[in-house]
N, C-alpha and C positions, 0 to 999 in steps of 0.2 A: 423504363431506367433507371440508373441507380437507384436516386433518393426514391421514387416512385417505389420501389421495393423495398427499400431501409421504412419509410411510412407506413407501407401496409404492416410490415412486421411490429413496426412499435404499436401501432393503435390494437393490434392484436392482445400484445403483452400489456397495453396501458389496462384494456377492457378486463382481461385477466386479474391484472393486479387491484381493480376497483370489485372485481364481484370474490375477492375473497377477502374484502373489508370488514364483513360483518354481517348477521342474521337479516340487520333492519334493511341493509341494502337489497338482500335478496328477496325480502315478503312486502315489496312496494305494490301495490294493486297496478301501477302503470307496467305495462310492458315495454316500454319504450323510453321509460326514465334516464336510464344509464346510456344511452345514446350519445355521441361525442356533440350532437346541435343543442343537447338542451342538459346534459348533465353539469356544466361549470356555471350554472344558473344561481347559486347562493354560497354563503362564505362556509358552511358544513361541507357542502359538497368539495370544495375546492382544499379545504383541509383534506379530504381522503385523497383525493387526487395528489395532494403534495405526499402522502404516504407512496402512493404509485411513484411519483419519482426517486423517493429515496429507494424504493425497490427497484425503478430502474439503473440507479447507480450500482448499487449492490451487484445486478447482475453483470456489470462488466467484470467481475470476478467469478459470480456463481455460474456464469452462462456456459463456464469450461474453456475460456481461452487458453491454451497450454503457456501464453505467455502475456499472463496478466502483467498490470501494470509493474507490481511490484516484485513477481518473481522476475521479469523482462527488466527493471533497473538493475535488479542483483546482478544477472547475467553480464550486462552491460559493463559492469564495472569491475575493477582490479581486484575485489572482493572476492570472485567467485568464479570459480570456472563453469563450464557446461554439464558435466556429469548427466545422469539418469542411465541407462541399463547399456550395457555392453554390446546388446543385439538389437537397440532402439533405433530408427529413423535419426538421421545426426542433425535433425531441426534443432536442439538445443547448441549444438558446433556452431552451425550457420549464424545464430544471433552472438552466440559469444565471441566468435574471432570476426564477425562481420564479413563472411565470407560464402557465398553462394555456392561455391564451386565445392564446399563441405557435403552438398546435396542440393543437385541444379533442380531437384522435383520441388520443393519448397519455396512456391511461389507466392503462396498465400498463408504462410505462418500468422500471419495475423489479422484475417479477415476476420473470424469470430469475436475478436477484442474492437473493432473497425466497426462492425455492423452493433456489436452491444454498446457502444458510447454514441452511436448516433440514433440510437431508438432510446436511450435514456434523455439524450439532447431533444428530440422530438415531442418527451412526454415533458417537459419545461415548457420547451416553446408551445407547447398547446394551453398549458395551463397560464402561464404570462399573456397569452394572446385571449384568451378566454375571459379571464379577469378584468378585461377592463371596464365590464358594464357589472359589475357584482355592487350590492349594496355591500358596506361593510358596518360593521356594529362599532369599531373605535379605528383610531388611526394606527394602535398598538398592535392590534390583530392583523390589520393592512399589514403593517413592515414585519412582524414577525415571521409571517407565511409567503410575503412576495420575496422578502430580504435571503430566507434559506433556498426557495427555488432562486432567486438570480446568483447566487454564491455558490450554488451546488452547480449551474451551467459553465460557472465562469472556473471552478475545481477542474471539470468534465472536461473543456476546452484545453486547458493548461495541461491536461494529462496528454492529450492528444497530439499537441502544438508542439510538447515537447519529444515526442515517439517521431512523429511523422514531417513534423516543421511545417509541409505545404497539404494543408487542409482544407476542405470546402468552410465556408462558416454560413451558418445556417441559424436565423433567429426567428426564424417563424417557422410552423408546420409546413413544409411544402413537397411538391410530386417532380419540382423544376429539377432538372442535369444541371447540378451547379457546379462551376469550375473551381478549381483551388484558388483562395484569398491569398494575398500579400501577408505575409505573417504579423508584419506591424500590425494591420485590422482586426487578426485572430485577435491579439494579446489587448487593444486598445478594446475589444468587448470584456476581455478578462479583466482588466482593470475596474471597469465600467461596473459591471456585475458584481465583483469582491467589494467595491465601494459600496453600490447599493447595500450590500448584506451587512457592511461593516456599520455605515451608516442608519441603517432603519430594522435590524434586527436590536429590541430593546436588552440594555446590559441585564436584565431581569427575567428576559425571557426562560430562561434553563439555567437556575443558579445551580452552581457546581456541589453546595451542599445538600442538596436532594437530587443529585446526579439520577435517581430513579425516572425524573421527570422529563429527562433530556435523553439517554437511550440512544445514544449516537446523531444528535441533531447539532447541526450548524449553528455554532453561534456568532455573535457579533467579534467575540474575539478570535475564534476562530478564523472568521474572515478577515480579519486583519492581520493574523499570523502568517495568513495563506498569500493574502497579498504581497508581504516582503519578500517573501519564497518568490513569488512572480517577479517582484521587482528587479532581485538580485541575479536572477536566469537572466531576464531581458537583456539588463546594461549589460550583465558580461557577454553573452553570446552576441549581441547584436551591436553593443558599444556606444548606445546611446541611451539617451533618457524616454522613457513612456511618454506621450501625447497627452495623456489624460490623468497621470500622476505624478506627484513629487516627491522625492528623496527625504525631504522633511515632514509631508504626510506619512509616508511609509513608515519612518521612525516614530513619529507621534503616535501612531497605531499598535508599534509593539509596546512602548512606554506605558499607553492606555492599559494592554494587557497586564503589563507589570506591576502598576499602580493599582491594578482592580483589586487585590486580595485574594482573588478567587483561586490562585495557582501557587505551587510551588514545588522544589524540588524533593522528590522522596529520598530519604535520610540516606537509604541504602539502593546503589544502585541496581542490585540484584532482584530486588523486590519488585522491580515493573515488570519482570519476566515470569511467568509461573516456573517453566522449566529450569531456571538457574536459582528459584528459590524452593522447591519444593523436592523433598526425599522421599523415600518409604521405608518405613521400619518394621521388623518383625522377621519372619520365615513363612512357608508353607504350612509347617506343624501347629505355630503358637496362632500365628494370623498376622496380618500386613496392616499399618498404620501409615494415612498420607500426611505430612508434616511438612506444613507448607507455610512461608510467611509472604506468599504473594499478596499486592497490593491491590489487585482488582484491575480489569479493564478502565474502570471509571475514578481512579486513581488520581489524585491533589495534581497528577504533572499531567497528564494526559488531556490536551486541549480538544483535540477531534478524533474518535477510532471511528474507524468503520466497520460496523458491526453484521455479524454473522446468525447463522441458527444451524442447530443440526437437523431441521425437517426436509431436506433435500428428498428427491427421489427421481427416480428415471419414467414419471410421468408429466413433466413439465414444469413440476414445482422444485424452483433452485433458490437455495437461500445459503448454501454453505462458503468457506473459504477456501476456493478450489485450488489456491495456491500452496496451501500447506504442505499437501501432499507433495507437492513436487519438490518442496524444499528437504524433505524427510528421511531420514535413514531405511535406504534399500534393502529390503530381505526378510523382513518380517522385524517383531517387537521382542528385541533384547534385554531392555532393561527398563524398567521405571524410572521416571517418567516420559520416557521416551517412545514415540509409537513407529509405525510402519509408513514408508513413502515411497518415494520413486527416485529416490537419491540424486536429482538435480544439485547444480548451484553447490558445489563442493568446495571447501573454501582450501586455498592452497596454503602451506606449512608457513611460507613466508608471511602471511597476514598473521598467523597466529603467533610467528614470532616477532611480529612487530610492536606489540603492546608493551609498555616497558614494566620494568619492575613493579609491583607494586600494585599497578592499575587493575581494578580491581574489572573493569568492564570487558579482561580477556575473556577469564573464567564464566562470566554472565553471556556471554554473548556467542560462543564457540564450544561446541561439544567437542571434546577430543576423545577420539573412540578408544586410544590407547591408555590413557589418563582415568578413565571411565571403568578399563578392564575390559571394556565389549571385544574390542579386534582381536586380543586373545581366546575367544569363545570359538568352537570348532562351528559352530552354528554360525558367525558371522565369518571365520575364515572363507567358508563354503560360499556366502553372499557378496563376497568379494569379488569372485569370478565370474558374477554376474554385473557390475558396478563399472560403468567407465569415468575416469578421470578421477578413481579413489586416490585420497590425500590423507584420510585418517579425521578430517573435520566437517564439522556441520555446522550449519546455523541452529544457535540452542533458542532465540530469541522466537522465531517463528517456524516450529518445528510441531507434527503428529504428537498427541501426547498419549499416554497407556498408563494402567494403574492395576493394582491388584485389585482381584474380585472372589466373592466370596461365593461358590456354587452351590445347589440344592442340598448335596451331599454333604457341607460343611466344608468339602476342601476348598485350596485358595489357587488362583492363576493367574498369571500375567497376560492381560487382555487389553485392546482398542481398549483405550479410556473411554470414547461416547459408544462403543458396543457394547460393553460391558456395564453402565452405567447408566446411559440413556437409549438413544435407538439410533438408527441411521446407518450409512455406509461411510467408512473409514475414507472414500475414494470422494465421496461429492458433501458429506454431514460434517463438515469440521465448520464448530462455530465460533472459533478462535477469531476475533477482532483485529484490524489490521489499523495500527496508530499511527496515523499519518502527519499530526503535531504534538510535539511535546513541549513544557514549559522551558526545556535546557535549548532549546532549536530558539527560543524566541530570545533566551537571554544572548546567546550566540549570534543571533543575526543583528541582534539591538549593539553588539558590542561592534560587528564587524560592519554596521553603518553611521558609527560614528558617537554614539551615546556618551553623556557625559559622565557615564556612570560603567564604560566598557571594561573598562579594568576591574571592576566587581565583580560584574557580569563575567567573565572572564574566568574570573579566579572560584567563584561560585563552582561553574561546573568542573574545574579541574580538583578543586579538591574533593567533590563528592565522591571524585572517581576513584579515590585514595581512603575513603572512608571504610571503616572496619567495625565489627559488632563486639562488645565487651562480653565477657562470663555473664554476667546481670542482665544482657538485653540491649542496654544504653549503645547507643553508635558515638565513635570516635571519630570525628572529621577535621583531620589536620589543617591549619591553616595556612596553605600552598599560594604560591604567586607564578605566576607566568609573565614574561614579558610581552606586554602587549603590541601585535602586530597581525597583519593580515594573514602570513603564513603561519603564526602561532594559532591563530583562527581555524585556519582551514586543518591543521593538522588535529585540533580538539576536536571540530566536528567529525573528522574520519573515525577517530576511535567512539568517539560518543554516541554515532549513528550508522555503525557497521549492520549491516544488514537490515537495516531500515528503510530500503528505497531510498535513499538520498545520495550517496556516495558519488555514482555515475555523474548525476546532474549536477552535483558541486565539480565534479572535475570537467565535465563539460562546458561550465561556465566561467571557467578560467579560462580558455580558449582549447579547439580541439587536438594541437599539438601536445597539449598538456594531458588531456585527459589519454590519447595515444601512448605518449611515454610511460604513463602509469599504469597501462594496463599491458603492455609489453614487458614493463619490468616484472610482472606478477607470471612472466613464461617459466614454468617448472615442470621435473618429473612427475609424474603420476605412474597408477596401474589403471591399464584399460583390459576388462577380462581376464585381471591376473599377471597382465603381461605390461612391462615397463614401457611409457611410452612418453615422448619429449614435446611438451606442447610448446607452440612458439606462436604468440602473435606479432602479428605483422601492422606498423606504423599505418601504412600507407593504405589498408583497409578502412581504418576507421577515418584519415582523415578524406582519402577521396570521397567518403559518404556524408562528412562533415558532422559524424556522430550520430545521425538518424538512421531513422530505419525505413524498409522497403515499404511502398505502398503495396496492399494485396492485389493481385492479379485481376483477382475478378471484379474486385471495382472498378477498374481501370476497361475491362471489358465490359462489364454494365453500364458502363458511363459514356462508350460509343468512343473511347479515347480522349473524353473531355478531362479526365484527370491523366496526369503524365508521370511518370514514375521518376522518384529520386535519383538523384544524379548518383553513379557508382553502382547502381543495383543494374 
């Protein structure tokens, strides 16, 4: 049965995660201490198991699903096209255009993503089930550990239900063949889990001031912010209130984040992103120097960042951000700080041109190959012949990095950043984190939900977008005001969160017709293999599927057709 296969895979991954936690675990005298039956016997073991849960969550990207959640979210939106290689399989086009006829063989596009998510959920369910008999040293410790686990499960299910809508709901580790649940029941668990995390993870568990103690951990503030995102999506798509959380509760959670004093807006928008805030100065003869004002992944604005590392290999060790190379420029490393990738999710010219004059978010968000001088180079002109849906624009926020590296003979060369300065393979070893929630999002969600400070919150985000740096290094932030309205909040979100995996879900929660209209409007001329092509999106392709993706055919088969394919696919 399907779930038995998933469970066995999950257990294997779980034990792999445990046996990599440290020498102390490997050197115990008992040869059976690490078995499922007795491993979860104490607080220390559960703490290590929680690390295994974080590893499982990370593997929803690191396992290499071509369409990891972030990348998939961008392909579905109106801000990116399919892209990739001119001679690659047209799987990106199937997703981007909601059209299986682009390549009828692509019935399992999301199988790795599906199995990775359910393996991660299995780990969390195992931990929560086994924790019931543990003696805790304090309620604070219990609340922290179980709160993180519950919130993580809520996030995992929120991703899955947004992608597929009709999914099995598993709350215990099981081998049963489970049918798809009513989405209302899935969301009820999501809100229950996120509320548990919000109420039980102590506010001082992972203080922002000592971010090294967090390193990607889910805080109570992250749980409150994610609950607001889930609330806005659920009420928008389904047109009704959740059964177990109120608008007032959600808004109060956002106000708690704002009033905590833990977070703030980074003064200059570009400093949120490495490639937007970094240049290289010098020459091959005189040497090169990296000049960067990057605030780092653990900056004061980032509320929750999914962490990765560069130690991935092809022997089963997965830890890199495998979505990064999909977003990155195809054909090689042409100019620092941009690295090499597969040329997916190209940005339509209309999106580049849609940013208002003076809005600093455009150049912080989009690589303009012509403006950067890359498009005119002979090497890149050759690379364009291998690029599908070339537009001249790429995602700058999440792109592979490169830098100048001094060789043993003293010469300098432009190289993949992680190859030259660290270890790993650029295809699987990208350690760039994925920020799920920023403080700007909290401000705009609170404004949308009717905070008494809504106008102030909207103006804060809007004004920061026009902040510039003075010659002395100080920041000039104009005091701007935008009329408070739902339309203006959504427009601010479009510009603020471009290419962060948020835009499509903001569209869908306004109605599938709204999402389809926006995507159709992004139709444009592109170059595929150097030949001009007109990409036309069809509203009926999106509307007939209600904006959701296809269930992997392998999962339907393994379930003996207990699982049913989504409408339109």
